[in-house]
N, C-alpha and C positions, 0 to 999 in steps of 0.2 A: 531842204536838206543841204547841209554843207559837205563839201568834198573833202572829208577828213576821216581818219579812223582812230584818232586819239583825242583826249580832252584838251580843253583850253589851257593856255599858259597864263599864269597870274604873276603879278609883280607886287612884292611887299614894299612897305614904306621905305625900307632901307635900300631899295633898288634890286634886291635879289629876285630872280625869276624862278618859278617852279611850276611843275605840272602835277597836281595831286591825282591819285587814283582812289579806288574804293574796293572794299571787301564786302560782298553781299551774300546773305544766306536766305534761301527760299525753302519753305516747308509746305507740307500738305495739311489738310484740315484734320480735325479729330474724328475718330470712328467710335469713340466711347471712352469712358474714364479708365485710366490705367494706374497700376501700382508702381512702386519705386523700381521694381525689377523689369518694367516694360510690359508685363502681362496685364490683360484687362481685368478690371474689378469684377465684371459680370460677363463671362464669355458668351452667354446666351443672347445678350443684347448688343454685343460688339459687332459692328458692321464689317464682317470679314469680306463680303462680296465687294463692297465699295473699296475697301483697302486693297484688295487684290487687283481690281480693275485700274485703280489709280496708279499702282506700281507698274502695271503692264504698259500704261500710256503716259507715264511720267515724262518721257523724252519729248513727246508731242507738246505737252504743256510748257516745258522749258523752252522749246523752239519758239512757241507762240509768244512767250514772255519777251525773249530777245527781239523778236520781230516788232512787238509793240513798243519796247523801250527805244529801239532805234528810230521809230517814227516820231515818238514824242520828244526825244532828246535832240533830234535834228542832225544827227551824224551817225555814221556806221560804227556803232559801239563794238569794241573788241573785248573778248573775255577769255580767261582760262579757268575752267570750272571742273569740279570733281563731285561725283555722286556718292553720297555716304548714307547708309541706312541708320536711322535712329534706333534707340533701344526698343521702341515699340514696333520696329520692323518696317516703318514707312520710310521711303527714300527722301532725302532732302539734298539741296545743292549748295555748295560753297563756291563762290566765283570771285576772281580778281578781275576788276573792270578798269579798262584804261580810260581815265577821265573822271572828273567830278561832276556828277549829275545831281541836281537838287533832290534832297531826300523825299520831299513831298511828291515829286514827279514819279520817283520809283515806287512809292507807296500807292499812288493812284493807278499806275500801270499794273502793279501786283493785284490790286483789288479788281481791276477790270479784265484781267486775263482769264480766259476760260477756253476749253476745248470741247467740241461736240464730235462724238464718234458716230458717223452716219453709216452704221452697219445694219444688217437685218437683226431683228430681235433675237436674243438668246436667253430668254427668261425661263423657258420650259424645256426640259430635256425630253426628247421623243424616243431616242434609241438608247436604252440603258442595258437591259438584259440581252437584247438582240441587236445586231449591227447591220448597217447597209452592206450590200454585196456589190462587188465590182463585176460588171458584165462584159468587160473588155474595152469599154470606152467611157463608161459613166458608172456612178453608184446608183443602185436601185433598192427599193424596199425589199427586204428578204422574204416577205410573205406574198405581196401582190405583184412584185416585179415592176412597180411603178417607178418612173425616173424621178430622182430627187432634183429639186431646183438647183440649177447651176449658180455659181457666185454672181455672175453678171445678171442672170435672170432674177435672182432674189433682190439685187440692188434696183433693178428696173421696176420691180413691183412696189417699191416704196413710193408713197404719195406725200403731198405737202402736209397732210393731216397726221402723218406718222411722227412719232417722237424719236429723238436721237437715242441710239442704243446705250450711250453712256455720256454723261456730261461731268466734267471735272474742273475744279478751280484750285487756286493756291490757298493755303491756310492763312490765318491772321498773324501768325508769328513771322516777322520779317526783321532781320538784323542787318544794319548798315553801318559800316565804319570807314572813316577816311584813312588813306595811306599816303605817306610822302616818303619817297626814297631819296637817298639812303637813310634807313632808320631801323631800329630794332623791330618795330611793328611790321615793316615791309619784309624783313628777313623771316619773321615768324609766320607771316602769311604765305610766303613762298615755300617754306618748309612744310607747312600744314597741307598745302595743295599737292606738292610733289610726292609726298609719302604715298599717295594713292596710285602712283604710277606702277608700283609693284605690289600693292595690297589688294587682296581679293575680297569680293563681297562676302563670301562665306566666312572669312576670318572675323567679321564683326558680329556674326550671329552665334555668340556663345556667352554664357554667363561669366562675369569677371571673377567671381569667387567660387568657381567650380560648377558642378552639375546642378541645375535648378529644374526639377520636374515641372514646376508651374510654367516656367519660361519655355521649356522644350515642348510642352503641350500647346502653348501659344504658337510656336513655329509650326507644329504639325497641323493645327487647324487652318492656318493661312496657306500652308502648302497644299492641303487637301482641296481648298477652294480654288487654288491656281491650277491644279491638275487638269480640270475639265473646262476652264474658261478659254475662249479663243484668244490667241495672242496676236494674230495677224490674219490677213485674208487667206493665207496659205495653210493655216493651222488645221491639223487633223481633227481637232475638237468640234469643228463645224458639223461633222457627221452626226454627232450626238444630238444636235438641234435640227436635223433633217435638211441640211444644206450642204451641197458639195463645195469643198474649198476651191479657191481660185487655182487653176491649172492642176486639177486633181490628178493623182497618179494611183496605181494599185497599191494595196497593202497598207493603206492608212487606217489607223485605229485610234479612236478617242482615248485620251489619257496617255498617249505615247507620242506626242508631238516632239520633234527633234530640237525645238528651240530650248536654249538654256534657261529662258525665263520661267519655265515650269519646274525647274529643278529646286530641290529643297535648299541647295547651296546658294541659290540666287534670289528666290522668292520674288519673282516678277521683274527683277533688274537683270536681264540677260544680255544687254547690249554693252555699249561702251561705258567704262567707268570714268574716263576722263573726257571732257567735252571742251574742245578748243575751236574758237572761231577761225575761219579760213585765213584771215589776214593778220592773225596774231603775230606770227613769226615771219611772214612774207615768204615762206617756203612751201613747196608742194609736198605731198605725202612721199612721192618718189625721192625727193631731195633729202627728207628726213631719214628714209631708209638707207640712202647712200651714205649719209653721215654716220649712222650707227654701224654700217658695215666697215667704214674706214677706221672707226675706233677699235673694232674687234680685230681687224687685220693688223693694225699697228701694235696692239698688245701682243698678238701672237708672234709678230715679226721680232719684237724686242726680246722675246723668249726663245728665238731661234726656230720658230715654227712657221713654215710658209703655208698660208691658208689656201685651200683648194678653190678653184673656180667652180661654182655651182652651175651646172648646165642640165637642162631638161633633155630627155631622150628624144631624138629627132626621128621621124619616120623615114625621111630621105634628105640627102644633102646634095645640093648642086652648086656649081661654081659660077659666079658672075664677076667678070673682070678680075679673076684671080682670087676673089673673096668668097668664103663659104656663105651660102644662103640656106637657112633651114626652113623646111616646109613641115608644119606640125599637122598631125593627123590623129584623131582619137581612135584607139583600137581597143578591142575587148580581149583581155587576157584570161586564161583559164584560172581557176581558183588557186591552184598550187603556185603558179607563177606570181599571181597577185599577192598572195600571202608572203612569199619569199621576198618580193621587192619591197613591200611595206616594212617587214622586219629588218631588212638590210638598211633601209632608210632611217628607221628609228635608231638602230645601233650606230649608224654613221653620225647622226645628229648628237647622240649622247657622247660619242667620242670627241666631237668638236667642242661640245660644252665643257668636257673635262679638260681638254687642252687649253681652252680659254680661261677657265678658273685657275688652272695651274700657272698660266702666263701672268695673270693679274697678281697672284700671290708672289711669284718670283720678282715682278717689278716692284711690288711694295717692299720686299725685303731689301732689294738693291737700293731703293731710294732711302730707306731707313738707315742703311749702312753707309750712305754717302756715295755710293757707286752709281754706275750707269749701266746701260745695256751690255757694254763690253767689260764691265768691272768684275 
């Protein structure tokens, strides 16, 4: 492995030096034939279960692809990628890659990349009309009172002869394009990726020419499959299959997991929409947040608004060498106080957002008129 995070520098015959990059698109395999609107030709044979599980674990497969590509390319490949649902509702990935890697290596890595999910089996639902009961420390069978296997216990019971609960691979469709900046292709790739910074998953799940009952039924069938599949070790849906989720708590109910992955608006893709390697920008997450806060504060200041300092409520304050030191302590508030604080916080954030939007509009008017903050 070479100690670098970008691709090689090449020299043209005329002496010019350049470092090309790539734009790569990864897809998932087919689950059945589909029509032009994205709905299956035969819903009865379309593999909705595999489609749902692949969507839930798509991030794992993407991580494994980058891991394999770095090992085979010989350097720490950096990328900026966005997850986009295809019309058939399967997620796929568009990625800008720093460096020119031979296309055959990328194809070989894509063909060889797979993920095995070593979870307890969840093929057969055990609790459908009746649900396990919380006895104060664990979930038990509602009729016999027998303790359900814990998550750690269910994993320990797996043997070498057991099969993985789910295995997934990338599809055969793989698009690779070279990019050299500055160029129109590079600008187009950047615009294509950055549009997903503010675009939701749900906005892509709609027919382009109005309401399509066939397509809506396709969404409903996939959503129904996702409702009761486990999305993680902590998912409440494990109770449906007779297993206690990891770190189980009271009031869990199958079909009511709090993860966004189960929502109709997300269809399995409940996590990050934009995936960026850690060394892409050389900045930490905290530094990115500080940059965004600076942009907002400057916009407000240009409009004559002083942004407030956001501080959390401290349980107690002590002085150390003349400087305040806050000691945080979790406290339980009564329902009325909790509701009031939440509502006040929502109203405050909404007011800040309105101020910021007004400040941006005013700045745009001033710039258009040739003036400045004091004009």
